[in-house]
N, C-alpha and C positions, 0 to 999 in steps of 0.2 A: 781364621785364627779364632782360637777360644783361651780363656782362661779358666786354671782349676786354682783352686785356693784350698790351703791347708791351715790350720793351728800350729803355732811352735810351742814347741816345750822344751823348754832349757834353763840354764842355772841362772842366777841372781849376776854372775859376771858377765855371762853370755849377753845378757839382755843388755847390761851396761854397755857391751860392746857394740851392739845394734844401734843404741840410741847414739854413741860416738859418731857411727856410720851415716848415720842418718843427717847428725848435726855439721858434719864434713860434707855431705852434699846438699846443704843449704849454705855453707860457706860459698864453696865454688861456684852455686848458680847465682849467688847475689854479687860477688866477683866482677862474673862472666858479664852481671846486668851492667854493675858501674862500669866496668870497661866499654862497652857499648854506648853509654850515656857520655863519658868523655871522650869518645873518639869518634872521628866520623869515618864512613865506609866500611864499616867492622860487618864482616858476615860469618855464617855458621864454621867455616874453617879456621876464622882468626881465634874464634873462642875455644876450639879444639887446642890450639897451639897455646893459648893460655892457659890450660889446664895442665900442660908441661910445666910451663912457668913457676904455676902456683905451687905445684910438686916437689919444684927442686928449691924454692923458698922455704916452704914449710914442710918439716918432716912429719907431721900428724898426718898432713895431707897425701904425701908420699905412702903412707899405710894403707890408704882407699886404693882399691884395683883401679888399673888404669880406664878400663872400659867404664865401671861407674864413675868415675871422675866424668869421663864423656857423655855420658848418661845426664849427668848435673848441667854440663853446657847445653847440652839437647833442651833441656827443661827452658833454660833461660832464650834459646833461640826460637824455640816454640810460643813465648809468651811474644817474642819480639816479631815474629812471622805473622801472628793472629793480629798485633796491630798495624803492621803494615797493611793487611787483607781489609781491616775494615775501614781504613783510612782510604784504601782505593775502590772500596764499592760505595765509599760516601754514606755509609750508616749515620742517622741521626743522633745528638748526644754525645756521649762519652766515648771514645773509641777504645778503650781497653788500653791504656798507656801501662805498659809492665812494672808491678811494683816487686818492692821488695819480700822477700818470705821471712817470718818470724816465725814461725811454727809448723815446720815442715814435717812432715810424718812419715816417711819412705825412702829408701836406697834401693838403686837399681842395678842390677847387672848384667852383662848380655849374655856373651859364649863363654867367656872363662870368669874365673875367682871364685868358682864354685864347681862343686863335684857329688854327682847325686850317688848313693849308695845303690850300686846295680843289684844287689843280691835282695836288699829287702824292701827296695824303693820308699821306704819309711825316715829314711834320714838324708841328710844332706851336709855338705860340709862347704863351708867358706874357705878358700885358701889364702886372702890377701893378710896384709899383717893387723887391721884391726882386732883380731883374737876372737872371732865369734866361733871359729872352731863348728864342731859337728853339734848338730840340732836333730830335735826328733819331730816328725812331721804326721801331724796326731788330725785324720779326717777317713772318711768311707771309700774316696774316690782312689782306684787301683792304678797306679804309672806303669803299669808294666804292660798296658796295652799300647803306649806312647815311646818311641825311640828316641833314646838321649840327644840324636841329632836333632829332632823335632823341635825342642825347648829353645826357644831364641832369646829368652828374656826370663829373670828371676829377678823378683822384687821380694823384699821385704816390707811389710805396712807394720805401723803400730797403731791400735786404736785404744779404744777406751777400755777394752775387757781383754788386754792383751796383743799378741804379735802373730803376724799372719806372714805366710809365706805362698807368692802366687806365681803359677808357673804358666807362659805366654807358649800356647803349643801352636807349631806352623802347621795346621793339618785342617782341610776342607771337612765339613761335614754336612753328609749327602743325607735329607729327609725325603723318604718316599710318600709324597702325596698324591691321591688319586683327585684330579683337578673335577670339578662340578660343573664347570662350564657357567659359574655363577660370578659377580660381582658385585661387592658390596662397599659403600662409601661410610666412611667414619668422621664423625665429627666430634673433636674433642673441646669440652667444655667445662663449664665451672660448677653447674648443679648436679650433671651427670659425669662419669666419668667420660664416656663418649656416649653418643647416639649415631646407630648404622642406618643404613638406607630404608630398613624394612620398620624403622621406626622402634627398635628397642634401643632403652636406654641403661645402660649398666650403671648401677649407682656406685657412686662417690664415696668412699669410707673416709671417716673423718678421724687419721689417726693421732694428728696431733690436737685436734680438739678433746677426744678420750685422755690424751696425756696430759692436757695442759695442767691441771690442777696438781698433778704431781711434779711437775716440772717447775711450778711455782713456787711450790712447798721446798724442793730441795734447792731451787735458787734462792730462796728466804734463808735456808739454815748456810749456805757457802758465804751469803754475804756478811751474816756473823762470825764468822771467822777470823781469826787473826792471820794476817799476811805472813806468809811463811812458815806457819805452822803445819805438824802433821795431820791435823784433823782437817786444817784446810785442805790438804790433798787427797783426803780420803772425801770430803764432802765432794770436790771436784770431780773425782772419779764416778762416784754414785750419780752426779749431773750426767755425765756424759755418756754414762751406760743409758740413761735413760733415753738422753736424745738417739743414743746408737739403735735403741728399740724401734722409734719411731722411724727411722732411717730404711732400719732391715723390714719394717711392716710395709713400707710404702715399695719399696723392691722387688717385695716378694709378690705384694698383689699386682703390680703391673706386669712382672715375669709371667704370673700365669694367667692372666688376660690377655696378655698378645700370643701366648701358647693357643689358647681356646680360640681365639679369633683366626689364627694360622692352622689349626687343625682341621677347620671347617672346610678346607681346600680352596677357597673361594678367593679368586682376585682381588684383593683391598687397594684402594683408594683413601690416601688418608690426607686428610685438611684439618688444619690448627684453627684456632680463633677467627683471624682474619678471613673473610669473604674471597671472591674472587675478583671483587672490583676493588679490594684493598691496596693500598701504596705498598704494605709492609710485606715483604719475604720470607720464607719461612727461616731462614738463615739470620733474618733481625727479628724473631718473635720474642726470643728470651729478654732482647735488651728492650721491647715494648712492654713486657710484662714488670719489667724492673721499673719502668719510668712511669708505670700506670699506676704505683703505688698501692697494688693489691696488698690483702691481708697476709702473713706472712706464711700460712700452710701451702698457698697456690704456687709461689713461686718455685718451690722443688720439684713440685710434682709436674709443672708446665717445662721444666728445662732438662737438665741431665738425666734424669730417672728416669726416663722411659727408653734410655739408650743402652743397649748391651755393654758388659764390665770391658769386654776387649776392645768395642769400638770408642769408649770411653778413653780407653790405655791408649789406642794408636792413636787419636785424636790429640793426647797430652802429649805424645813423644814425636808427632809430627814436627820436623825441622825441615823448613821451607816448604 
């Protein structure tokens, strides 16, 4: 599976409808989490039944597509199941107790609630009662190469620079690489991005340090604005775009570096910061970094940034 992403171009009323759908998703997710906290023996099927009750109780929740409501419940169960897994593994420190969301940024549809324009493949219509309607997809990717049945999920994402539409494609990508019968080991560190077994050290770019002065300047301007004013919203948007730029630089560098290593045709052995005698497993690495109180630019690079978008999406949506 892999993910294709497009920029969404729509009217102001349609953007407002997308925001309303995102708020509804957050409401259902938090309601499911509260239901799990207040009752014993709650499983993912009970949360799906709760979605139907919420739709009957709140008319504006019923306007959202039924599978989109189930996706919101799956998000809650994903956080719950991750907490259970951490408890079973006996991870040291905090176990990741599920928290309520207060700033959700996406709404997800499964196989219904949307219809792709089969003629142009550059427009998509959302058919639920939220009023999103037909929006334009801006991007260079051609969806004619993929059958509509291969699209398993559609997600609308709100970012600092606009709205995006993501398609989860259920199709295997086979890359033909000639094996070189060589094996290399990669050791991820802090001074260098990685060091292979041949002694090559990939320099670690300091994207955060390069943009830190600009972030401080924008943060000071934001702090001086009056809360609730339009100028504060503009300053907040500029600050969000600056953070988004740094995040994209990190992801692009990680993706390009991964492809260079993969294109060499060598069998790769990956080792994170702990050595082979360390009691920490790779799954506990992210928690270890968080407890080490390392500088803020290091944690995102060592965490989810190195995972492809499709794997991160599936990890978020894993239920049980």
